[in-house]
C-alpha positions as CSV (number, residue, x, y, z in Angstrom):
1,M,-34.1,105.9,139.0
2,K,-34.9,109.5,139.5
3,I,-36.5,110.4,142.9
4,F,-38.6,113.5,142.6
5,N,-38.8,116.3,145.2
6,R,-42.2,115.9,146.8
7,E,-42.4,119.6,147.7
8,K,-42.7,120.6,144.0
9,R,-45.9,120.6,142.1
10,E,-45.7,118.0,139.3
11,N,-43.3,115.4,138.0
12,I,-42.6,116.0,134.3
13,V,-40.5,114.0,131.9
14,I,-39.6,115.6,128.6
15,A,-38.2,113.6,125.7
16,G,-36.2,115.9,123.4
17,C,-34.1,118.9,124.4
18,G,-34.5,120.9,121.2
19,R,-36.1,124.3,121.0
20,L,-39.5,123.1,122.2
21,G,-38.3,120.7,124.8
22,S,-35.8,123.1,126.4
23,K,-38.3,126.0,126.5
24,L,-40.9,123.7,128.1
25,A,-38.3,122.5,130.6
26,L,-37.5,126.1,131.6
27,N,-41.2,127.1,131.8
28,F,-42.0,124.1,134.1
29,C,-39.0,124.8,136.3
30,N,-40.1,128.3,136.8
31,Q,-43.5,127.0,137.9
32,N,-41.7,124.9,140.6
33,D,-42.3,121.5,138.9
34,N,-39.8,118.6,138.9
35,V,-38.4,118.3,135.4
36,S,-36.3,115.5,133.9
37,I,-35.2,115.8,130.3
38,I,-33.9,113.1,128.0
39,D,-32.0,113.6,124.7
40,I,-29.9,111.4,122.6
41,D,-27.4,114.2,122.1
42,K,-25.9,115.6,125.3
43,E,-24.9,118.8,123.4
44,F,-28.5,120.0,123.5
45,F,-28.3,120.1,127.3
46,S,-26.2,123.2,127.0
47,R,-29.4,125.1,126.2
48,L,-30.4,124.5,129.9
49,S,-27.1,125.3,131.6
50,G,-27.6,127.0,134.9
51,S,-31.3,126.1,134.8
52,C,-33.4,124.5,137.5
53,V,-33.9,121.2,135.5
54,D,-33.6,118.4,138.0
55,C,-32.3,115.6,135.8
56,F,-30.5,115.4,132.5
57,I,-30.4,111.9,130.9
58,E,-28.4,111.2,127.8
59,G,-30.1,108.4,125.8
60,D,-32.9,107.1,123.7
61,A,-36.3,107.9,125.3
62,T,-37.8,104.8,123.6
63,D,-35.7,102.7,125.9
64,T,-37.6,101.8,129.1
65,D,-34.3,101.8,131.1
66,I,-33.7,105.5,130.1
67,L,-37.3,106.4,130.8
68,E,-37.0,104.8,134.3
69,L,-33.8,106.7,135.0
70,A,-35.7,109.9,134.2
71,G,-38.4,109.0,136.7
72,I,-41.2,107.8,134.4
73,K,-42.7,105.6,137.1
74,A,-43.5,108.7,139.2
75,A,-44.3,111.0,136.3
76,D,-47.5,113.0,136.2
77,V,-46.8,114.2,132.7
78,L,-44.7,113.0,129.8
79,I,-44.1,115.2,126.8
80,A,-42.5,113.7,123.7
81,A,-40.9,116.7,121.9
82,T,-38.3,115.2,119.7
83,D,-38.1,116.2,116.0
84,D,-39.4,112.8,114.8
85,D,-43.2,112.0,114.8
86,N,-42.7,108.2,114.9
87,T,-40.3,108.5,117.9
88,N,-42.7,110.8,119.7
89,I,-45.6,108.5,119.2
90,M,-43.6,105.5,120.3
91,I,-42.5,107.3,123.5
92,A,-46.0,108.5,124.1
93,Q,-47.5,105.0,123.7
94,I,-44.9,103.5,126.1
95,A,-45.7,106.2,128.7
96,K,-49.5,105.8,128.3
97,E,-49.8,102.0,128.0
98,Y,-46.9,100.6,129.9
99,Y,-46.3,103.2,132.6
100,K,-49.9,104.5,132.9
101,V,-48.8,108.1,132.9
102,K,-51.9,110.2,133.3
103,R,-51.1,113.1,130.9
104,V,-49.1,112.2,127.8
105,I,-48.5,114.8,125.1
106,A,-46.8,114.2,121.7
107,R,-45.5,116.8,119.3
108,V,-46.5,115.7,115.7
109,E,-46.1,117.3,112.3
110,D,-48.3,114.9,110.5
111,T,-51.9,115.3,111.7
112,S,-53.3,112.5,109.5
113,K,-53.3,110.0,112.4
114,E,-54.1,112.5,115.1
115,A,-57.6,111.1,115.8
116,S,-56.2,107.6,116.5
117,Y,-53.7,109.0,118.9
118,N,-56.3,111.0,120.7
119,Q,-58.5,108.0,121.0
120,S,-55.7,106.2,122.9
121,G,-55.5,109.1,125.4
122,I,-52.4,110.8,123.9
123,I,-52.8,114.5,123.4
124,T,-51.1,115.7,120.2
125,I,-49.8,119.2,119.4
126,C,-48.9,120.3,116.0
127,P,-46.8,123.5,115.5
128,L,-48.4,124.1,112.1
129,V,-51.9,123.8,113.4
130,L,-51.1,126.0,116.5
131,S,-49.6,128.7,114.2
132,L,-52.7,128.6,111.9
133,N,-55.0,128.9,114.9
134,E,-53.1,131.9,116.2
135,L,-53.1,133.6,112.9
136,Q,-56.8,133.1,112.6
137,R,-57.3,134.6,116.0
138,I,-55.2,137.6,115.1
139,F,-57.0,138.3,111.9
140,A,-60.4,137.8,113.6
141,S,-59.5,140.3,116.4
142,E,-58.3,142.8,113.8
143,K,-61.7,142.6,111.9
144,E,-63.5,143.3,115.2
145,A,-61.4,146.4,115.9
């Protein structure tokens, strides 16, 4: 089981070391947070070579043994950032319901079930919706100028 450094700000577990997961890990490291990252493919960890990530776990983040190795029991935040919606929701539900992690965030592409996830206390982010919101903000600010 991962023991986090108490001198750092927050304990964050990230499932998925793709583009989003690796960028988040680097960002949180730079903010002096404890970061553990899980991915089923150890090749993705090369994206973080030389970084300040505290813990790399190769395995399936839907497996409670893997989550515990990453420090889920002491986590303040879990971010499910794999490329599969169902996997992300399953990881998020395990973190929220079984481990009682306070802040659980899941990346989803299909927003049709977003309301039910949010009702269970899981925050969802959708890259498409975030992009649309940013484009609307850009066009609105151009009209004001």
